[in-house]
MARVOTOR-366237 format. One line per 3 residues: number of its first residue (from 1); their letters; for each residue x, y, z of C-alpha. Coordinates in steps of 0.5 Angstrom, whole numbers. Example, Ala and Ser with C-alpha at 12.3 -4.5 7.8 and 13.67 -1.06 7.14 Angstrom:
1	AS	25/-9/16 ~ 27/-2/14
This chain:
1	XXX	78/129/-99 ~ 82/127/-91 ~ 88/123/-92
4	XXX	84/117/-88 ~ 79/117/-93 ~ 85/116/-98
7	XXX	88/111/-94 ~ 81/107/-94 ~ 81/107/-101
10	XXX	88/105/-103 ~ 86/99/-98 ~ 80/97/-102
13	XXX	84/97/-108 ~ 88/92/-105 ~ 82/88/-102
16	XXX	80/88/-109 ~ 86/85/-112 ~ 87/80/-107
19	XXX	81/77/-106 ~ 81/76/-114 ~ 87/72/-113
22	XXX	83/68/-106 ~ 78/66/-110 ~ 82/63/-116
25	XXX	86/59/-111 ~ 79/56/-108 ~ 76/55/-115
28	XXX	82/51/-116 ~ 81/47/-110 ~ 74/47/-109
31	XXX	73/43/-117 ~ 79/38/-113 ~ 75/37/-107
34	XXX	69/33/-106 ~ 62/36/-107 ~ 59/40/-102
37	XXX	53/36/-98 ~ 48/42/-96 ~ 47/36/-90
40	XXX	53/35/-87 ~ 57/42/-87 ~ 63/40/-82
43	XXX	64/35/-86 ~ 64/38/-93 ~ 68/44/-89
46	XXX	73/39/-87 ~ 74/36/-94 ~ 75/43/-97
49	XXX	81/45/-92 ~ 85/38/-94 ~ 86/41/-100
52	XXX	92/45/-100 ~ 89/50/-106 ~ 83/51/-102
55	XXX	87/53/-96 ~ 92/57/-99 ~ 85/61/-103
58	XXX	83/61/-95 ~ 89/65/-93 ~ 89/69/-98
61	XXX	82/71/-97 ~ 83/72/-90 ~ 88/78/-92
64	XXX	83/81/-97 ~ 79/81/-91 ~ 84/85/-87
67	XXX	84/90/-92 ~ 77/91/-93 ~ 76/92/-86
70	XXX	81/97/-86 ~ 78/101/-92 ~ 70/100/-88
73	XXX	73/104/-82 ~ 76/109/-85 ~ 72/111/-92
76	XXX	65/111/-94 ~ 62/105/-96 ~ 60/106/-103
79	XXX	66/109/-105 ~ 70/103/-102 ~ 65/98/-106
82	XXX	66/102/-111 ~ 73/102/-112 ~ 73/94/-111
85	XXX	68/93/-117 ~ 73/97/-121 ~ 78/93/-118
88	XXX	74/87/-120 ~ 76/89/-127 ~ 83/86/-126
91	XXX	80/79/-125 ~ 81/78/-132 ~ 88/80/-132
94	XXX	89/75/-126 ~ 86/70/-130 ~ 89/70/-136
97	XXX	96/72/-134 ~ 96/68/-128 ~ 91/62/-129
100	XXX	92/61/-136 ~ 84/62/-137 ~ 82/65/-144
103	XXX	79/72/-143 ~ 74/74/-148 ~ 73/80/-152
106	XXX	67/82/-147 ~ 71/81/-141 ~ 76/87/-143
109	XXX	71/91/-145 ~ 68/90/-138 ~ 75/94/-136
112	XXX	73/100/-140 ~ 67/101/-138 ~ 69/100/-130
115	XXX	74/106/-132 ~ 68/110/-134 ~ 64/109/-128
118	XXX	69/111/-124 ~ 71/117/-127 ~ 64/119/-126
121	XXX	64/117/-119 ~ 70/121/-118 ~ 66/127/-121
124	XXX	60/127/-117 ~ 63/125/-109 ~ 60/132/-107
127	XXX	61/131/-99 ~ 61/123/-99 ~ 69/123/-98
130	XXX	70/128/-93 ~ 69/122/-87 ~ 68/115/-86
133	XXX	60/116/-86 ~ 59/110/-80 ~ 52/113/-77
136	XXX	47/108/-77 ~ 40/106/-73 ~ 39/98/-71
139	XXX	32/98/-75 ~ 34/100/-82 ~ 40/96/-81
142	XXX	36/89/-79 ~ 32/90/-85 ~ 37/91/-90
145	XXX	41/84/-87 ~ 35/81/-87 ~ 32/83/-93
148	XXX	39/80/-97 ~ 39/74/-93 ~ 32/72/-95
151	XXX	34/74/-102 ~ 40/70/-102 ~ 35/64/-100
154	XXX	31/65/-106 ~ 36/65/-110 ~ 38/58/-108
157	XXX	31/55/-108 ~ 30/58/-116 ~ 35/53/-118
160	XXX	33/47/-115 ~ 33/42/-121 ~ 36/47/-125
163	XXX	44/45/-125 ~ 45/49/-132 ~ 43/56/-128
166	XXX	46/53/-120 ~ 53/55/-120 ~ 52/62/-122
169	XXX	45/62/-118 ~ 49/60/-112 ~ 55/65/-113
172	XXX	49/70/-113 ~ 46/68/-106 ~ 54/68/-103
175	XXX	55/75/-106 ~ 48/77/-102 ~ 50/74/-96
178	XXX	57/77/-96 ~ 54/84/-97 ~ 50/83/-92
181	XXX	56/82/-87 ~ 60/87/-91 ~ 54/92/-88
184	XXX	55/89/-81 ~ 62/90/-82 ~ 61/97/-84
187	XXX	57/98/-78 ~ 61/95/-73 ~ 67/99/-74
190	XXX	64/105/-72 ~ 64/102/-66 ~ 71/101/-65
193	XXX	72/107/-62 ~ 67/106/-56 ~ 69/99/-55
196	XXX	75/97/-57 ~ 77/89/-57 ~ 70/88/-54
199	XXX	66/90/-61 ~ 68/82/-62 ~ 63/81/-56
202	XXX	58/85/-59 ~ 51/82/-63 ~ 53/84/-69
205	XXX	60/80/-69 ~ 56/74/-69 ~ 52/75/-75
208	XXX	58/77/-79 ~ 61/70/-77 ~ 55/66/-79
211	XXX	54/70/-85 ~ 61/69/-87 ~ 61/62/-86
214	XXX	54/60/-89 ~ 57/65/-95 ~ 63/61/-95
217	XXX	60/54/-96 ~ 55/56/-102 ~ 61/60/-105
220	XXX	65/53/-105 ~ 59/49/-108 ~ 58/55/-113
223	XXX	65/55/-115 ~ 65/47/-116 ~ 58/48/-121
226	XXX	60/54/-125 ~ 66/57/-129 ~ 71/61/-125
229	XXX	71/67/-127 ~ 63/68/-129 ~ 61/65/-122
232	XXX	67/70/-118 ~ 64/76/-123 ~ 57/74/-120
235	XXX	59/74/-113 ~ 63/80/-113 ~ 58/84/-117
238	XXX	52/82/-112 ~ 56/84/-106 ~ 58/90/-109
241	XXX	51/93/-111 ~ 48/91/-104 ~ 54/95/-101
244	XXX	54/101/-105 ~ 46/101/-104 ~ 47/101/-97
247	XXX	51/107/-96 ~ 45/112/-97 ~ 40/107/-94
250	XXX	44/105/-87 ~ 49/109/-87 ~ 46/116/-89
253	XXX	52/118/-94 ~ 50/124/-98 ~ 48/125/-105
256	XXX	50/130/-110 ~ 45/137/-108 ~ 43/138/-115
259	XXX	39/133/-120 ~ 44/133/-125 ~ 49/130/-120
262	XXX	45/125/-117 ~ 43/122/-124 ~ 51/122/-126
265	XXX	52/118/-119 ~ 47/113/-121 ~ 50/112/-128
268	XXX	57/111/-125 ~ 55/106/-120 ~ 50/102/-126
271	XXX	56/103/-130 ~ 61/100/-125 ~ 56/94/-123
274	XXX	55/93/-131 ~ 62/92/-132 ~ 62/87/-127
277	XXX	56/84/-131 ~ 60/84/-137 ~ 66/79/-135
280	XXX	62/72/-134 ~ 69/69/-135 ~ 71/63/-140
283	XXX	65/58/-143 ~ 69/52/-143 ~ 66/46/-139
286	XXX	67/47/-132 ~ 71/40/-128 ~ 66/36/-124
289	XXX	68/35/-117 ~ 69/29/-114 ~ 65/25/-111
292	X	64/25/-103
């Protein structure tokens, strides 16, 4: 495996750890901020940023984003997201040791399942780890990101009038939006050599910005309504699943030659994703956000 790809995977692990910290800081700020109002996104954003914990969380998350962009530029997207998904297991440790949240046995089982998934993945890399695999075509990319965006909207609509499931569903919606944004980031990173700083004027840059900002507002509301680790795990799992799948679908990442290798790789991805699902977080009631 080239050193550049190995470095990309190190950035992916750093991204995962820093992102977990950012999520937990944002959650702490979100529950102390006025409730997000869909009809007043600017006012809601200003209210969120007036809280020091939310602002700190955003700054930390920006650091994670830089690591993520670096990882996507250097390594295949499926491997980057698999490492990030594996690093999600560290969320339970951070939540327990740093933020004093109770971690259940089920969450610790998620750590073991993650390790098993990553071990299988490492055994079935094949030629995927030999380059960054950044080739793509407009049609598949547009369809893929479009489907994720529509699915995000459906997830929001399905829980209208269902307060008990609104937090997790909005977390899912935010994860799908950020998954689409990550796929677009990976695609745009492949144009860095040709365009340099002009990538900021590329149409994909605007798409990334819009998806990221909408995802941020949706995520803020999900953190206000749902248990912290539950919502963070669902958001991260949704983003990881969709970006891992984009590897072979959008960017032409090769699958193992043998049928057994393909089956093992599917199992590896499934285990990594299952690990995220096994970490729902503490079940204590979530503090309600302040009224606007």
